[in-house]
C-alpha positions as CSV (number, residue, x, y, z in Angstrom):
1,X,0.6,-8.1,-15.7
2,X,-0.4,-4.6,-15.0
3,X,2.4,-2.1,-14.1
4,X,1.0,-1.7,-10.5
5,X,1.1,-5.5,-9.9
6,X,4.6,-5.6,-11.2
7,X,5.9,-3.0,-9.3
8,X,4.0,-4.2,-6.2
9,X,6.1,-7.2,-6.3
10,X,8.8,-5.2,-4.7
11,X,7.1,-5.5,-1.5
12,X,8.4,-8.6,0.4
13,X,6.2,-11.8,0.0
14,X,6.3,-12.0,3.9
15,X,4.7,-8.7,4.5
16,X,2.0,-8.8,2.0
17,X,-0.5,-10.4,4.0
18,X,0.0,-7.6,6.8
19,X,-0.3,-4.9,4.0
20,X,-3.3,-6.5,2.7
21,X,-4.8,-6.7,6.1
22,X,-4.2,-2.8,7.0
23,X,-5.3,-2.0,3.4
24,X,-8.7,-4.0,3.8
25,X,-9.4,-2.9,7.5
26,X,-9.0,0.7,6.6
27,X,-10.7,0.6,3.1
28,X,-13.9,2.4,4.2
29,X,-12.3,4.8,6.9
30,X,-12.1,8.3,6.1
31,X,-9.7,8.8,9.0
32,X,-6.8,6.4,9.5
33,X,-5.4,5.8,13.2
34,X,-1.7,7.1,13.2
35,X,-0.4,3.4,13.3
36,X,-2.1,2.2,10.2
37,X,-1.2,5.3,8.1
38,X,2.5,5.2,9.5
39,X,2.7,1.4,8.5
40,X,1.3,2.3,4.9
41,X,3.9,5.0,4.4
42,X,6.6,3.0,5.7
43,X,6.1,0.2,3.4
44,X,5.2,2.6,0.2
45,X,8.4,4.6,1.0
46,X,10.8,1.5,1.6
47,X,9.6,-0.3,-1.3
48,X,7.7,1.5,-3.9
49,X,8.8,5.2,-3.9
50,X,12.0,6.4,-5.4
51,X,14.9,7.0,-2.8
52,X,14.9,10.8,-3.6
53,X,11.2,11.1,-3.7
54,X,9.6,9.8,-0.4
55,X,5.7,10.3,0.1
56,X,4.9,12.8,3.1
57,X,2.2,11.3,5.4
58,X,1.1,14.9,6.1
59,X,0.4,16.0,2.8
60,X,-3.1,15.0,1.6
61,X,-2.1,14.5,-2.1
62,X,0.5,12.2,-0.9
63,X,-2.1,10.3,1.4
64,X,-4.5,9.9,-1.6
65,X,-1.9,8.7,-4.0
66,X,-0.2,6.1,-1.4
67,X,-3.5,4.7,-0.2
68,X,-5.1,4.6,-3.5
69,X,-2.2,2.9,-5.0
70,X,-1.9,0.3,-2.2
71,X,-5.5,-0.6,-2.5
72,X,-5.2,-1.0,-6.4
73,X,-2.2,-3.2,-5.7
74,X,-4.0,-5.4,-2.9
75,X,-6.8,-5.8,-5.2
76,X,-4.7,-7.1,-7.9
77,X,-2.9,-9.4,-5.5
78,X,-6.2,-10.9,-4.6
79,X,-7.3,-11.3,-8.3
80,X,-4.0,-13.0,-8.9
81,X,-3.7,-15.4,-6.0
82,X,-1.0,-13.5,-4.3
83,X,-2.7,-13.1,-1.1
84,X,-5.9,-14.6,0.1
85,X,-9.2,-12.7,-0.1
């Protein structure tokens, strides 16, 4: 099991389909709508970021990190049958 997959399992099972849906819907977008971006950051900061190191939605490097990380996690969820894809 990869480190990303293992860590991503901190995201509650009941919201993983929603996370996957937002990540897939926005996969080819250069600009995210505020609702999707806010949701992605809320999930990341609540379940994955260290408590004293939340990622800032207004920071371009943070956006790249969070979106890339969750895209990889969703890909691994699909490969491992954790969410349908």
